[in-house]
TORKE-750023 format. One line per 10 residues: number of its first residue (from 1); for each residue x, y, z of N, C-alpha, C, O. Coordinates in Angstrom, 2 decimals. Last residue first. Example, Ala and Ser with C-alpha at 12.3 -4.5 7.8 and 13.67 -1.06 7.14 Angstrom:
BEGIN
2) 12.85:-2.25:7.08:13.67:-1.06:7.14:12.90:0.03:7.87:13.41:1.14:8.04; 13.19:-5.69:7.80:12.30:-4.50:7.80:13.20:-3.30:7.80:14.24:-3.32:8.46
END
This chain:
BEGIN
74) -60.36:-20.98:24.76:-61.48:-20.74:23.84:-61.23:-21.31:22.49:-62.07:-21.19:21.60; -58.13:-21.15:26.34:-59.00:-22.33:26.27:-60.18:-22.13:25.34:-60.95:-23.08:25.14; -57.05:-18.62:26.32:-56.33:-19.69:25.64:-57.21:-20.90:25.42:-57.06:-21.62:24.43; -58.90:-17.28:27.96:-58.77:-16.89:26.55:-58.09:-18.00:25.75:-58.51:-18.30:24.62; -58.37:-18.53:30.40:-59.71:-18.58:29.82:-59.67:-18.28:28.33:-60.33:-18.94:27.53; -55.75:-17.77:30.84:-56.07:-19.19:30.68:-57.42:-19.36:30.02:-57.59:-20.24:29.17; -56.15:-15.00:31.14:-55.28:-15.53:30.07:-55.59:-16.99:29.78:-55.68:-17.40:28.63; -57.75:-14.92:33.42:-58.28:-14.44:32.15:-57.47:-14.97:30.98:-58.02:-15.33:29.94; -55.90:-15.88:35.30:-57.15:-16.61:35.06:-57.77:-16.20:33.73:-58.27:-17.05:32.99; -53.98:-13.86:35.17:-53.63:-15.24:34.81:-54.87:-16.06:34.49:-54.89:-16.83:33.53
64) -55.47:-11.71:36.15:-54.94:-11.67:34.78:-54.58:-13.07:34.30:-54.85:-13.42:33.15; -55.95:-12.60:38.77:-57.07:-12.31:37.87:-56.61:-12.33:36.42:-57.28:-12.89:35.55; -53.32:-12.79:39.74:-54.16:-13.98:39.68:-55.32:-13.78:38.72:-55.64:-14.68:37.94; -52.61:-10.09:39.60:-51.86:-11.07:38.80:-52.68:-12.35:38.65:-52.73:-12.93:37.57; -54.35:-9.03:41.51:-54.50:-8.63:40.10:-53.77:-9.61:39.18:-54.26:-9.93:38.09; -53.30:-10.18:43.84:-54.68:-10.48:43.43:-54.88:-10.16:41.95:-55.50:-10.93:41.23; -50.80:-8.93:43.85:-50.87:-10.39:43.72:-52.27:-10.83:43.29:-52.41:-11.75:42.49; -51.59:-6.27:44.28:-50.95:-6.65:43.02:-50.99:-8.16:42.80:-51.20:-8.61:41.68; -52.60:-6.50:46.90:-53.48:-6.08:45.81:-52.89:-6.47:44.46:-53.61:-6.94:43.58; -50.26:-7.21:48.29:-51.40:-8.13:48.25:-52.34:-7.79:47.10:-52.82:-8.68:46.40
54) -48.82:-4.83:47.93:-48.28:-6.10:47.43:-49.39:-7.13:47.30:-49.46:-7.85:46.30; -50.40:-3.09:49.34:-50.30:-2.91:47.89:-49.72:-4.16:47.24:-50.09:-4.51:46.11; -49.99:-4.15:51.95:-51.32:-4.10:51.35:-51.24:-3.98:49.83:-51.93:-4.71:49.12; -47.29:-3.73:52.35:-47.81:-5.10:52.38:-49.17:-5.15:51.69:-49.47:-6.08:50.94; -47.27:-0.93:52.25:-46.49:-1.71:51.29:-47.00:-3.14:51.22:-47.14:-3.69:50.13; -48.81:-0.31:54.48:-49.27:0.08:53.15:-48.56:-0.73:52.07:-49.18:-1.16:51.10; -47.09:-1.28:56.45:-48.42:-1.86:56.29:-49.00:-1.53:54.91:-49.60:-2.38:54.26; -44.89:0.42:56.05:-44.72:-1.03:55.89:-46.07:-1.72:55.71:-46.19:-2.64:54.91; -46.05:2.89:56.66:-45.52:2.64:55.32:-45.36:1.15:55.06:-45.67:0.67:53.97; -46.51:2.55:59.37:-47.65:2.71:58.47:-47.21:2.41:57.03:-47.93:1.75:56.28
44) -43.83:2.47:60.22:-44.71:1.31:60.45:-45.94:1.37:59.53:-46.36:0.35:58.99; -43.01:5.06:59.44:-42.36:3.88:58.88:-43.25:2.64:59.04:-43.39:1.85:58.11; -44.61:6.67:61.06:-44.76:6.73:59.60:-44.16:5.50:58.94:-44.73:4.95:57.99; -43.50:5.97:63.54:-44.91:5.70:63.26:-45.17:5.70:61.76:-45.88:4.83:61.25; -40.90:6.95:63.13:-41.11:5.52:63.41:-42.55:5.13:63.11:-42.80:4.09:62.51; -41.40:9.67:62.82:-40.79:8.91:61.73:-40.99:7.42:61.91:-41.23:6.71:60.94; -42.36:10.35:65.33:-43.25:10.46:64.17:-42.71:9.65:63.00:-43.47:9.01:62.27; -39.95:9.89:66.79:-41.20:9.19:67.13:-42.17:9.19:65.95:-42.74:8.15:65.61; -38.13:11.73:65.64:-37.91:10.29:65.53:-39.20:9.50:65.78:-39.49:8.55:65.06; -39.65:14.50:63.88:-39.00:13.88:65.03:-38.97:12.36:64.86:-39.70:11.79:64.05
34) -38.71:15.89:60.71:-39.68:15.28:61.61:-38.94:14.62:62.76:-37.78:14.24:62.64; -37.03:16.79:58.78:-37.33:17.72:59.87:-38.43:17.19:60.81:-38.99:17.94:61.61; -36.52:15.23:56.55:-35.56:15.19:57.66:-35.86:16.17:58.79:-35.03:16.36:59.67; -37.93:14.81:54.22:-37.70:16.19:54.67:-36.68:16.28:55.80:-36.05:17.32:55.97; -38.48:12.14:53.82:-37.33:12.72:53.12:-37.00:14.13:53.57:-35.90:14.61:53.32; -40.84:11.73:55.17:-39.62:11.13:55.71:-38.37:11.73:55.07:-37.31:11.80:55.70; -42.65:13.07:53.48:-42.46:13.52:54.86:-41.13:13.00:55.42:-40.39:13.75:56.06; -42.44:11.48:51.19:-42.06:12.90:51.13:-41.81:13.45:52.52:-40.87:14.22:52.73; -43.44:9.06:52.20:-42.05:9.14:51.74:-41.58:10.59:51.67:-40.44:10.89:52.04; -46.11:9.81:52.67:-45.24:9.42:53.79:-43.77:9.52:53.39:-42.95:10.01:54.16
24) -46.95:10.31:50.03:-47.03:11.36:51.05:-46.08:11.06:52.20:-45.35:11.93:52.66; -46.60:7.78:48.84:-45.84:8.94:48.35:-45.83:10.08:49.36:-44.81:10.76:49.52; -48.50:6.31:50.30:-47.08:5.94:50.37:-46.22:7.13:49.93:-45.22:7.45:50.58; -50.84:7.55:49.42:-50.44:7.69:50.81:-48.97:7.32:51.00:-48.27:7.96:51.79; -50.78:6.77:46.69:-50.75:8.19:47.06:-50.31:8.37:48.51:-49.50:9.25:48.80; -50.97:3.98:46.91:-49.78:4.59:46.31:-49.66:6.06:46.70:-48.57:6.54:47.01; -53.56:3.79:47.99:-52.41:3.30:48.74:-51.12:3.94:48.23:-50.29:4.38:49.02; -55.09:4.82:45.89:-55.11:5.48:47.21:-53.90:5.07:48.04:-53.30:5.91:48.72; -54.47:2.90:43.88:-54.16:4.32:43.69:-54.11:5.06:45.02:-53.20:5.85:45.26; -55.47:0.54:44.99:-54.04:0.64:44.65:-53.65:2.11:44.55:-52.61:2.52:45.07
14) -57.75:1.46:47.66:-57.43:0.95:46.33:-55.93:1.06:46.11:-55.21:1.61:46.94; -58.39:0.53:51.06:-57.80:1.42:50.06:-57.57:0.70:48.72:-57.24:-0.49:48.68; -59.18:-1.12:53.09:-60.23:-0.61:52.20:-59.69:0.27:51.08:-60.46:0.72:50.23; -56.90:-1.65:54.56:-57.50:-2.73:53.76:-58.52:-2.22:52.76:-58.71:-2.82:51.70; -56.60:0.74:55.97:-55.67:0.42:54.89:-56.27:-0.64:53.98:-56.17:-0.54:52.75; -58.56:0.65:57.84:-58.56:1.79:56.92:-57.59:1.58:55.77:-57.75:2.18:54.71; -57.86:-1.70:59.25:-59.05:-1.67:58.41:-59.05:-0.52:57.42:-59.50:-0.68:56.28; -54.40:-2.64:59.21:-55.50:-1.84:59.74:-56.64:-1.78:58.74:-56.43:-1.80:57.52; -53.13:-5.89:59.14:-53.30:-4.63:58.41:-54.53:-3.92:58.95:-55.59:-4.53:59.12; -53.07:-8.33:60.24:-52.45:-7.26:61.01:-52.59:-5.90:60.34:-52.20:-4.88:60.91
4) -54.04:-10.06:58.36:-54.92:-9.75:59.48:-54.35:-8.64:60.36:-55.09:-8.05:61.15; -51.86:-10.43:56.65:-52.94:-9.55:56.24:-53.83:-9.15:57.41:-54.33:-8.03:57.44; -48.73:-10.42:58.43:-49.90:-11.08:57.86:-50.99:-10.07:57.58:-51.05:-9.00:58.19; -45.42:-9.92:57.87:-46.61:-9.28:58.36:-47.81:-9.89:57.66:-47.89:-9.88:56.43
END
């Protein structure tokens, strides 16, 4: 799933906001009392959120790596 396929409302979320929404969806899915259609929609949203949070973590790793290199070069 490419970043351009991520919905705008997801792209604007922070790591904390994304994590919170993921936890809400997981709790809903674990209840087993939702219908299949809603579960499928939740699953697709969960996958987009997961991709987004993965992208955010990769950006943070790059920032940390750049700072580490900068500190080593001083």
